[in-house]
Structure formats: structure tokens, C-alpha cells
Biopython code that builds the backbone (N, CA, C, O; Angstrom):
import numpy as np
from Bio.PDB.StructureBuilder import StructureBuilder

atoms = [
    (1, "UNK", "N", (151.165, -40.525, 192.237)),
    (1, "UNK", "CA", (151.490, -39.860, 193.681)),
    (1, "UNK", "C", (151.190, -40.971, 194.689)),
    (1, "UNK", "O", (150.414, -41.891, 194.428)),
    (2, "UNK", "N", (151.878, -40.838, 195.927)),
    (2, "UNK", "CA", (151.868, -41.830, 196.795)),
    (2, "UNK", "C", (150.628, -41.627, 197.721)),
    (2, "UNK", "O", (150.283, -40.473, 197.975)),
    (3, "UNK", "N", (149.983, -42.621, 198.208)),
    (3, "UNK", "CA", (148.833, -42.306, 198.853)),
    (3, "UNK", "C", (148.857, -41.866, 200.420)),
    (3, "UNK", "O", (147.899, -41.818, 201.192)),
    (4, "UNK", "N", (150.210, -41.562, 200.668)),
    (4, "UNK", "CA", (150.322, -40.646, 201.889)),
    (4, "UNK", "C", (149.899, -39.488, 201.908)),
    (4, "UNK", "O", (149.432, -39.037, 202.953)),
    (5, "UNK", "N", (149.968, -38.652, 200.642)),
    (5, "UNK", "CA", (149.726, -37.310, 200.496)),
    (5, "UNK", "C", (148.160, -37.099, 200.059)),
    (5, "UNK", "O", (147.656, -37.734, 199.133)),
    (6, "UNK", "N", (147.530, -36.234, 200.756)),
    (6, "UNK", "CA", (146.121, -36.022, 200.055)),
    (6, "UNK", "C", (146.132, -35.618, 198.973)),
    (6, "UNK", "O", (147.120, -35.106, 198.447)),
    (7, "UNK", "N", (144.840, -35.798, 198.345)),
    (7, "UNK", "CA", (144.688, -35.234, 196.923)),
    (7, "UNK", "C", (145.137, -33.785, 196.720)),
    (7, "UNK", "O", (145.779, -33.502, 195.709)),
    (8, "UNK", "N", (144.814, -32.797, 197.685)),
    (8, "UNK", "CA", (145.209, -31.500, 197.352)),
    (8, "UNK", "C", (146.622, -30.993, 197.933)),
    (8, "UNK", "O", (146.999, -29.821, 197.923)),
    (9, "UNK", "N", (147.359, -32.134, 198.457)),
    (9, "UNK", "CA", (148.901, -31.883, 198.582)),
    (9, "UNK", "C", (149.614, -32.538, 197.365)),
    (9, "UNK", "O", (149.245, -33.536, 196.746)),
    (10, "UNK", "N", (150.689, -31.784, 197.158)),
    (10, "UNK", "CA", (151.754, -32.260, 196.392)),
    (10, "UNK", "C", (153.011, -31.758, 196.528)),
    (10, "UNK", "O", (153.362, -30.696, 196.014)),
    (11, "UNK", "N", (153.765, -32.510, 197.241)),
    (11, "UNK", "CA", (154.939, -32.204, 197.788)),
    (11, "UNK", "C", (156.008, -31.918, 196.735)),
    (11, "UNK", "O", (156.104, -32.703, 195.792)),
    (12, "UNK", "N", (156.778, -30.916, 196.810)),
    (12, "UNK", "CA", (157.963, -30.644, 195.867)),
    (12, "UNK", "C", (159.114, -31.457, 196.115)),
    (12, "UNK", "O", (159.562, -31.733, 197.228)),
    (13, "UNK", "N", (159.581, -31.836, 194.966)),
    (13, "UNK", "CA", (160.701, -32.846, 194.778)),
    (13, "UNK", "C", (162.024, -31.860, 194.520)),
    (13, "UNK", "O", (162.216, -31.196, 193.501)),
    (14, "UNK", "N", (162.744, -31.916, 195.495)),
    (14, "UNK", "CA", (164.094, -31.027, 195.541)),
    (14, "UNK", "C", (165.211, -31.771, 194.632)),
    (14, "UNK", "O", (165.944, -31.083, 193.922)),
    (15, "UNK", "N", (165.330, -33.112, 194.659)),
    (15, "UNK", "CA", (166.366, -33.785, 194.038)),
    (15, "UNK", "C", (166.082, -35.348, 194.153)),
    (15, "UNK", "O", (165.396, -35.732, 195.101)),
    (16, "UNK", "N", (166.552, -36.222, 193.279)),
    (16, "UNK", "CA", (166.406, -37.503, 193.254)),
    (16, "UNK", "C", (167.979, -38.247, 193.194)),
    (16, "UNK", "O", (168.856, -37.686, 192.538)),
    (17, "UNK", "N", (168.202, -39.232, 193.748)),
    (17, "UNK", "CA", (169.366, -39.884, 193.577)),
    (17, "UNK", "C", (169.097, -41.273, 193.301)),
    (17, "UNK", "O", (168.378, -41.889, 194.088)),
    (18, "UNK", "N", (169.625, -41.905, 192.193)),
    (18, "UNK", "CA", (169.415, -43.228, 191.691)),
    (18, "UNK", "C", (170.792, -44.018, 191.585)),
    (18, "UNK", "O", (171.796, -43.676, 190.960)),
    (19, "UNK", "N", (170.574, -45.225, 192.395)),
    (19, "UNK", "CA", (172.063, -45.855, 192.538)),
    (19, "UNK", "C", (171.766, -47.351, 191.902)),
    (19, "UNK", "O", (171.409, -48.305, 192.592)),
    (20, "UNK", "N", (171.946, -47.393, 190.652)),
    (20, "UNK", "CA", (171.487, -48.712, 189.851)),
    (20, "UNK", "C", (172.383, -49.810, 190.377)),
    (20, "UNK", "O", (171.934, -50.956, 190.380)),
    (21, "UNK", "N", (173.385, -49.618, 190.743)),
    (21, "UNK", "CA", (174.228, -50.910, 191.059)),
    (21, "UNK", "C", (173.419, -51.456, 192.516)),
    (21, "UNK", "O", (173.080, -52.634, 192.638)),
    (22, "UNK", "N", (173.235, -50.690, 193.305)),
    (22, "UNK", "CA", (172.715, -50.995, 194.676)),
    (22, "UNK", "C", (171.109, -50.984, 194.653)),
    (22, "UNK", "O", (170.418, -51.077, 195.668)),
    (23, "UNK", "N", (170.659, -50.867, 193.458)),
    (23, "UNK", "CA", (169.055, -50.920, 193.170)),
    (23, "UNK", "C", (168.245, -50.195, 194.425)),
    (23, "UNK", "O", (167.608, -50.754, 195.318)),
    (24, "UNK", "N", (168.460, -48.834, 194.222)),
    (24, "UNK", "CA", (167.733, -47.907, 195.272)),
    (24, "UNK", "C", (167.677, -46.607, 194.760)),
    (24, "UNK", "O", (168.415, -46.247, 193.843)),
    (25, "UNK", "N", (166.748, -45.787, 195.356)),
    (25, "UNK", "CA", (166.306, -44.501, 194.641)),
    (25, "UNK", "C", (166.000, -43.757, 196.007)),
    (25, "UNK", "O", (165.472, -44.365, 196.939)),
    (26, "UNK", "N", (166.375, -42.329, 196.097)),
    (26, "UNK", "CA", (166.332, -41.682, 197.090)),
    (26, "UNK", "C", (165.573, -40.542, 196.687)),
    (26, "UNK", "O", (166.088, -39.911, 195.763)),
    (27, "UNK", "N", (164.494, -40.105, 197.124)),
    (27, "UNK", "CA", (163.511, -38.629, 196.862)),
    (27, "UNK", "C", (163.815, -37.672, 197.965)),
    (27, "UNK", "O", (163.552, -37.976, 199.128)),
    (28, "UNK", "N", (164.315, -36.617, 197.676)),
    (28, "UNK", "CA", (164.334, -35.496, 198.837)),
    (28, "UNK", "C", (163.081, -34.565, 198.387)),
    (28, "UNK", "O", (162.897, -34.138, 197.247)),
    (29, "UNK", "N", (162.351, -34.366, 199.391)),
    (29, "UNK", "CA", (161.335, -33.522, 199.420)),
    (29, "UNK", "C", (161.467, -32.029, 199.848)),
    (29, "UNK", "O", (162.337, -31.829, 200.696)),
    (30, "UNK", "N", (160.819, -31.030, 199.453)),
    (30, "UNK", "CA", (161.102, -29.591, 200.242)),
    (30, "UNK", "C", (160.058, -29.934, 201.551)),
    (30, "UNK", "O", (159.076, -30.676, 201.511)),
    (31, "UNK", "N", (160.500, -29.276, 202.556)),
    (31, "UNK", "CA", (159.829, -29.516, 203.907)),
    (31, "UNK", "C", (158.220, -29.559, 203.571)),
    (31, "UNK", "O", (157.653, -28.979, 202.645)),
    (32, "UNK", "N", (157.656, -30.382, 204.550)),
    (32, "UNK", "CA", (156.155, -30.432, 204.534)),
    (32, "UNK", "C", (155.830, -29.635, 205.798)),
    (32, "UNK", "O", (156.271, -30.005, 206.886)),
    (33, "UNK", "N", (155.135, -28.649, 205.684)),
    (33, "UNK", "CA", (154.403, -27.858, 206.714)),
    (33, "UNK", "C", (153.146, -28.565, 207.130)),
    (33, "UNK", "O", (152.243, -28.868, 206.351)),
    (34, "UNK", "N", (153.164, -28.847, 208.658)),
    (34, "UNK", "CA", (151.946, -29.360, 208.937)),
    (34, "UNK", "C", (150.826, -28.445, 209.910)),
    (34, "UNK", "O", (149.658, -28.721, 210.182)),
    (35, "UNK", "N", (151.546, -27.413, 210.264)),
    (35, "UNK", "CA", (150.541, -26.398, 210.978)),
    (35, "UNK", "C", (150.061, -26.746, 212.537)),
    (35, "UNK", "O", (149.051, -26.472, 213.184)),
    (36, "UNK", "N", (151.211, -27.441, 212.801)),
    (36, "UNK", "CA", (150.825, -27.977, 214.443)),
    (36, "UNK", "C", (152.198, -28.100, 215.012)),
    (36, "UNK", "O", (153.186, -28.457, 214.370)),
    (37, "UNK", "N", (152.169, -27.744, 216.379)),
    (37, "UNK", "CA", (153.450, -28.192, 217.118)),
    (37, "UNK", "C", (153.324, -29.223, 218.163)),
    (37, "UNK", "O", (154.145, -29.388, 219.065)),
    (38, "UNK", "N", (152.248, -29.905, 217.989)),
    (38, "UNK", "CA", (151.796, -30.926, 218.729)),
    (38, "UNK", "C", (152.680, -32.143, 218.659)),
    (38, "UNK", "O", (152.708, -32.857, 217.657)),
    (39, "UNK", "N", (153.491, -32.400, 219.869)),
    (39, "UNK", "CA", (154.600, -33.642, 219.238)),
    (39, "UNK", "C", (154.175, -34.980, 219.029)),
    (39, "UNK", "O", (154.785, -35.785, 218.325)),
    (40, "UNK", "N", (153.010, -35.238, 219.713)),
    (40, "UNK", "CA", (152.376, -36.512, 219.578)),
    (40, "UNK", "C", (151.722, -36.574, 217.906)),
    (40, "UNK", "O", (151.817, -37.545, 217.155)),
    (41, "UNK", "N", (151.203, -35.554, 217.663)),
    (41, "UNK", "CA", (150.695, -35.526, 216.356)),
    (41, "UNK", "C", (151.871, -35.750, 215.205)),
    (41, "UNK", "O", (151.698, -36.516, 214.257)),
    (42, "UNK", "N", (153.053, -35.009, 215.401)),
    (42, "UNK", "CA", (153.979, -35.108, 214.456)),
    (42, "UNK", "C", (154.590, -36.634, 214.281)),
    (42, "UNK", "O", (154.798, -37.202, 213.209)),
    (43, "UNK", "N", (154.816, -37.138, 215.576)),
    (43, "UNK", "CA", (155.313, -38.424, 215.778)),
    (43, "UNK", "C", (154.502, -39.329, 214.816)),
    (43, "UNK", "O", (155.023, -39.987, 213.915)),
    (44, "UNK", "N", (153.163, -39.300, 215.098)),
    (44, "UNK", "CA", (152.281, -39.944, 214.586)),
    (44, "UNK", "C", (152.218, -39.853, 213.083)),
    (44, "UNK", "O", (152.014, -40.918, 212.500)),
    (45, "UNK", "N", (152.366, -38.708, 212.321)),
    (45, "UNK", "CA", (152.516, -38.430, 211.020)),
    (45, "UNK", "C", (153.687, -39.147, 210.549)),
    (45, "UNK", "O", (153.537, -39.931, 209.612)),
    (46, "UNK", "N", (154.885, -38.979, 211.093)),
    (46, "UNK", "CA", (155.939, -39.690, 210.751)),
    (46, "UNK", "C", (156.003, -40.931, 210.682)),
    (46, "UNK", "O", (156.685, -41.554, 209.869)),
    (47, "UNK", "N", (155.153, -41.491, 211.707)),
    (47, "UNK", "CA", (155.002, -43.271, 211.723)),
    (47, "UNK", "C", (154.025, -43.536, 210.442)),
    (47, "UNK", "O", (154.206, -44.521, 209.727)),
    (48, "UNK", "N", (153.061, -42.671, 210.213)),
    (48, "UNK", "CA", (152.255, -42.884, 208.953)),
    (48, "UNK", "C", (153.150, -42.812, 207.613)),
    (48, "UNK", "O", (152.916, -43.643, 206.736)),
    (49, "UNK", "N", (153.984, -42.026, 207.453)),
    (49, "UNK", "CA", (154.739, -41.779, 206.187)),
    (49, "UNK", "C", (155.820, -42.897, 206.202)),
    (49, "UNK", "O", (156.286, -43.280, 205.129)),
    (50, "UNK", "N", (156.225, -43.423, 207.352)),
    (50, "UNK", "CA", (157.154, -44.611, 207.328)),
    (50, "UNK", "C", (156.412, -45.844, 207.045)),
    (50, "UNK", "O", (157.076, -46.787, 206.614)),
    (51, "UNK", "N", (155.089, -46.010, 207.219)),
    (51, "UNK", "CA", (154.481, -47.330, 206.835)),
    (51, "UNK", "C", (154.379, -47.287, 205.275)),
    (51, "UNK", "O", (154.330, -48.317, 204.602)),
    (52, "UNK", "N", (154.349, -45.931, 204.703)),
    (52, "UNK", "CA", (154.390, -46.021, 203.067)),
    (52, "UNK", "C", (155.715, -46.085, 202.690)),
    (52, "UNK", "O", (155.973, -45.872, 201.505)),
    (53, "UNK", "N", (156.547, -46.319, 203.411)),
    (53, "UNK", "CA", (158.165, -46.554, 202.776)),
    (53, "UNK", "C", (158.872, -45.255, 202.825)),
    (53, "UNK", "O", (160.005, -45.180, 202.350)),
    (54, "UNK", "N", (158.287, -44.203, 203.372)),
    (54, "UNK", "CA", (159.036, -42.894, 203.489)),
    (54, "UNK", "C", (160.184, -42.978, 204.677)),
    (54, "UNK", "O", (160.050, -43.901, 205.481)),
    (55, "UNK", "N", (161.192, -42.167, 204.828)),
    (55, "UNK", "CA", (162.265, -42.091, 206.095)),
    (55, "UNK", "C", (161.995, -40.857, 206.527)),
    (55, "UNK", "O", (161.325, -40.057, 205.874)),
    (56, "UNK", "N", (162.453, -40.640, 207.556)),
    (56, "UNK", "CA", (162.477, -39.142, 208.599)),
    (56, "UNK", "C", (163.648, -39.152, 209.361)),
    (56, "UNK", "O", (164.000, -40.250, 209.792)),
    (57, "UNK", "N", (164.371, -38.116, 209.640)),
    (57, "UNK", "CA", (165.433, -38.020, 210.654)),
    (57, "UNK", "C", (164.741, -37.724, 211.974)),
    (57, "UNK", "O", (165.366, -37.767, 213.033)),
    (58, "UNK", "N", (163.489, -37.433, 211.909)),
    (58, "UNK", "CA", (162.780, -37.512, 213.255)),
    (58, "UNK", "C", (162.575, -38.756, 213.985)),
    (58, "UNK", "O", (161.922, -39.693, 213.527)),
    (59, "UNK", "N", (163.151, -38.756, 215.148)),
    (59, "UNK", "CA", (163.077, -40.027, 216.017)),
    (59, "UNK", "C", (161.543, -40.311, 216.522)),
    (59, "UNK", "O", (160.948, -39.409, 217.110)),
    (60, "UNK", "N", (160.951, -41.493, 216.301)),
    (60, "UNK", "CA", (159.418, -41.646, 216.617)),
    (60, "UNK", "C", (159.254, -42.659, 217.925)),
    (60, "UNK", "O", (158.169, -42.913, 218.447)),
    (61, "UNK", "N", (160.389, -43.127, 218.304)),
    (61, "UNK", "CA", (160.207, -44.239, 219.235)),
    (61, "UNK", "C", (160.212, -43.627, 220.743)),
    (61, "UNK", "O", (160.073, -44.372, 221.712)),
]
sb = StructureBuilder()
sb.init_structure("model")
sb.init_model(0)
sb.init_chain("A")
sb.init_seg("    ")
for serial, (resi, resn, name, xyz) in enumerate(atoms, 1):
    if name == "N":
        sb.init_residue(resn, " ", resi, " ")
    sb.init_atom(name, np.array(xyz, "f"), 0.0, 1.0, " ", f" {name:<3s}", serial, name[0])
structure = sb.get_structure()
């Protein structure tokens, strides 16, 4: 389990793409619900997950 997720959280994997020739793997997760609409908190959360190597369609800049 990636350390970005707390011990009681276990995100559901929807699909996995593995590209052996290009040496990369993409994991698609079920949407994560954070129980807040605070834009600053959401941007900080996405920035933190990006530090762990995850990507997001949400712009944080």
C-alpha cells in the first residue's frame, strides 16, 4: 500500500494499464471522497498525492 493512504483507507482499483515497451504502468482508482469542498484543502491534498508519484486532472497551480 502506498503511504499516501491512511491505514483505514483502501482505494479501489478500477483498472490497470501496463506498457512494457515504454516501461510504465497506470493505475486508475475509483474516485476518492474527502468530505470537504474547501478549495485550498483539495489543492493541498492533490499536491501531496503528486509528491507520492500520483497524477490528477485537477490543476493545483
